C-alpha positions in Angstrom: -19.9 60.1 -17.7 -19.7 62.3 -21.1 -21.5 64.8 -22.5 -22.2 62.7 -24.9 -22.7 59.8 -23.3 -25.5 61.8 -21.3 -27.2 62.5 -24.4 -26.7 59.6 -25.9 -28.7 57.9 -22.5 -31.2 60.7 -22.8 -32.4 60.1 -26.1 -32.7 56.3 -25.3 -34.7 57.2 -22.0 -36.9 59.6 -24.5 -37.5 57.1 -27.1 -38.6 54.1 -24.5 -40.9 57.0 -22.6 -42.7 57.9 -26.2 -42.9 54.8 -27.3 -44.5 53.0 -24.2 -46.7 56.2 -24.4 -48.3 55.4 -27.9 -51.0 54.3 -29.5 -50.8 52.2 -32.0 -54.3 52.1 -35.1 -54.0 48.7 -36.2 -56.0 49.1 -39.8 -58.0 46.0 -39.7 -61.4 46.3 -41.9 -60.6 45.9 -45.3 -62.5 43.2 -46.9 -59.1 41.2 -48.0 -60.0 40.5 -51.6 -57.2 39.4 -52.9 -57.0 36.7 -50.1 -59.9 35.1 -51.5 -61.2 32.2 -50.4 -60.3 33.1 -46.9 -61.8 36.2 -46.7 -65.4 34.5 -47.9 -65.5 33.9 -44.5 -63.2 35.5 -42.1 -61.6 39.3 -41.8 -58.2 39.2 -43.9 -56.5 40.5 -39.8 -57.2 36.6 -38.6 -55.3 35.3 -41.9 -52.5 32.5 -40.6 -48.4 32.8 -40.3 -47.3 30.0 -39.4 -50.9 29.2 -37.7 -50.5 33.0 -35.7 -53.2 35.1 -36.7 -51.4 38.5 -38.6 -53.5 40.4 -35.9 -52.3 38.6 -33.3 -48.4 38.4 -34.7 -49.0 42.2 -34.8 -50.1 43.2 -31.2 -47.5 41.4 -30.4 -44.5 42.8 -32.7 -45.8 46.4 -30.8 -45.9 45.1 -27.7 -42.5 44.0 -28.3 -41.6 48.3 -28.4 -44.0 48.8 -25.2 -46.7 49.5 -26.8 -50.2 48.2 -25.3 -52.6 51.0 -25.8 -54.3 50.1 -29.1 -57.4 51.3 -31.6 -58.6 48.3 -34.2 -60.9 49.8 -36.6 -63.6 46.8 -38.1 -65.6 46.1 -40.7 -65.5 43.2 -42.4 -66.4 40.2 -40.8 -65.7 42.4 -37.9 -67.4 40.5 -35.3 -64.8 37.5 -35.7 -62.0 40.0 -34.6 -63.8 41.5 -31.4 -64.8 37.4 -30.7 -60.6 36.6 -31.2 -59.5 39.5 -29.4 -62.3 38.8 -25.9 -61.3 35.0 -25.9 -57.3 36.3 -25.6 -57.8 38.9 -23.2 -56.8 41.5 -25.5 -53.5 39.9 -25.3 -53.3 42.1 -22.3 -53.5 45.4 -23.8 -55.8 47.8 -24.2 -57.7 47.5 -27.4 -60.4 49.9 -28.2 -62.9 49.0 -31.6 -63.2 51.7 -34.1 -66.5 50.2 -35.7 -66.9 50.4 -39.3 -69.7 47.5 -39.7 -72.1 50.3 -41.3 -69.9 51.5 -44.1 -66.5 51.1 -45.0 -64.4 54.1 -44.7 -61.2 53.0 -46.4 -57.6 54.3 -44.3 -58.1 58.1 -44.2 -62.0 58.1 -43.8 -60.8 55.3 -40.8 -58.4 57.4 -39.2 -61.1 60.4 -39.3 -63.6 57.9 -37.7 -61.2 56.9 -34.9 -60.0 60.5 -34.3 -62.5 60.2 -31.0 -59.5 57.9 -29.9 -56.3 59.4 -31.0 -56.7 62.9 -31.3 -54.9 63.1 -27.5 -51.8 65.1 -28.1 -49.3 62.1 -28.3 -48.2 60.7 -31.7 -49.7 57.5 -32.5 -49.0 54.4 -34.5 -50.3 53.3 -37.8 -49.9 50.0 -39.1 -52.1 47.9 -41.2 -53.0 44.7 -40.3 -51.6 42.6 -43.1 -47.9 43.8 -43.4 -45.5 41.7 -41.4 -42.2 43.6 -40.4 -39.2 43.6 -38.2 -39.0 47.2 -38.6 -37.4 48.8 -35.5 -40.1 50.6 -33.9 -37.9 53.0 -31.9 -35.9 54.0 -35.2 -38.8 55.3 -36.8 -40.2 57.1 -33.7 -36.5 58.8 -33.0 -36.8 60.1 -36.5 -40.8 61.7 -36.3 -39.6 63.8 -33.1 -36.4 64.9 -34.6 -38.0 65.6 -38.1 -41.3 67.1 -35.8 -43.4 66.5 -39.3 -47.4 65.4 -38.9 -46.6 62.1 -40.4 -43.5 60.2 -41.1 -44.1 57.4 -43.4 -41.8 54.4 -43.8 -40.9 53.2 -46.7 -38.2 50.9 -48.5 -36.7 50.3 -51.9 -38.6 47.2 -52.7 -40.8 46.1 -55.2 -44.2 47.6 -56.0 -46.9 48.3 -58.7 -47.1 51.9 -56.8 -44.3 54.0 -55.2 -44.0 57.3 -53.5 -41.1 60.0 -54.7 -38.6 61.3 -52.6 -36.3 64.7 -52.9 -32.6 64.1 -51.3 -33.9 65.5 -47.8 -36.8 62.7 -48.1 -39.4 64.8 -48.3 -42.5 63.4 -50.3 -42.4 65.5 -53.5 -45.1 62.7 -55.8 -46.0 59.3 -56.5 -45.8 57.0 -59.8 -47.3 54.1 -60.9 -44.8 51.6 -61.9 -46.7 50.1 -64.9 -48.0 52.7 -66.1 -45.8 55.7 -66.0 -48.3 57.8 -64.1 -47.1 60.5 -61.6 -48.7 62.8 -59.4 -45.8 65.6 -58.0 -45.3 68.6 -56.3 -42.4 70.0 -58.4 -40.8 69.0 -62.0 -38.8 65.2 -61.1 -35.4 66.2 -60.1 -34.7 62.3 -59.9 -36.5 61.9 -57.2 -36.2 58.6 -55.2 -38.7 55.7 -55.9 -39.7 54.0 -52.9 -42.6 51.7 -51.8 -44.7 52.6 -48.7 -44.1 49.9 -46.0 -47.7 50.8 -44.2 -46.7 51.9 -41.3 -46.6 55.9 -40.3 -45.8 58.1 -37.3 -48.5 61.0 -36.7 -48.9 63.6 -34.8 -52.7 64.1 -34.1 -52.2 67.7 -35.9 -53.1 65.8 -38.9 -56.7 66.1 -38.0 -56.6 69.5 -38.4 -55.1 69.7 -41.8 -57.3 66.9 -43.6 -60.2 68.3 -45.5 -61.4 65.3 -46.9 -64.8 63.3 -45.3 -66.0 60.3 -45.7 -64.6 57.4 -47.7 -61.0 58.1 -48.9 -57.3 56.9 -48.4 -54.9 59.0 -46.5 -52.3 58.8 -49.6 -54.7 60.7 -51.2 -54.7 63.2 -48.5 -50.7 63.3 -48.2 -50.6 63.4 -52.0 -52.0 66.7 -51.7 -50.5 68.0 -48.4 -47.6 67.3 -50.1 -48.3 70.7 -52.2 -47.7 72.8 -48.8 -46.6 70.6 -45.9 -43.3 68.5 -45.4 -44.3 65.0 -45.1 -40.5 63.0 -45.0 -40.2 59.4 -45.3 -38.2 57.1 -43.0 -36.1 54.6 -45.2 -35.4 51.1 -43.7 -34.4 48.0 -44.9 -36.1 45.9 -42.6 -37.8 42.5 -43.7 -41.5 43.5 -44.6 -44.2 41.6 -46.4 -47.6 42.2 -47.8 -49.7 39.6 -46.7 -52.5 40.5 -49.1 -52.6 37.2 -51.5 -52.2 33.5 -50.9 -48.7 33.1 -52.3 -47.5 35.9 -50.0 -48.6 33.6 -47.1 -46.5 31.3 -48.1 -43.6 33.4 -48.5 -44.2 34.9 -45.1 -44.0 31.9 -43.2 -40.4 31.5 -44.3 -39.4 34.5 -42.8 -42.4 34.9 -39.8 -41.9 31.6 -37.3 
């Protein structure tokens, strides 16, 4: 075996090891107002695409990469999510519930609230429950391990009302509201790439020492503050991705996810 072949085998085994030892936090607490009337009586994570709930699809998606250790945050009709998981024996996984019933904390507050489940030294994934994608998780993890950031954000070149701005090294340098033209920049915009966030992040627990906000807040707000002093890389992919946030997007998702 040549040195190149040996290195490839080692890297492959390391990726498999990290994937199989990773936890994943699935954000499932949101009210899903765009998915009304379904979310008048159900959590958005249980909305179905071709008769399979989003939460089930995403658990099985991550299981296909060897991830079987989950944290799921709940708020809106959270008891339905717990019942669904119990009825399905947690899909053969270890699942811990981060219960935000008393207060919906958004993505940043939800991450901090779930810290006790995640702050154990190992990197972990975050995935929004209403995102369906065939993004290669192994490639995201490999990239994250290579650059050694505390946060790596999956992004793609697709339509979105809000985009993140990256320099030529794929380091986060800003945010753009496409509709209004509003920007938040870490430096003068030198022709930054405008890319849409995919709702998937790979995180090192050191992030818990860097986040300053408390209570209810968006993790993206924290990223935009931290980009002033820290490197946060984007992982550019061209995978299928659908934000199943509206009834019409369910119809679109059913064309691609059987």
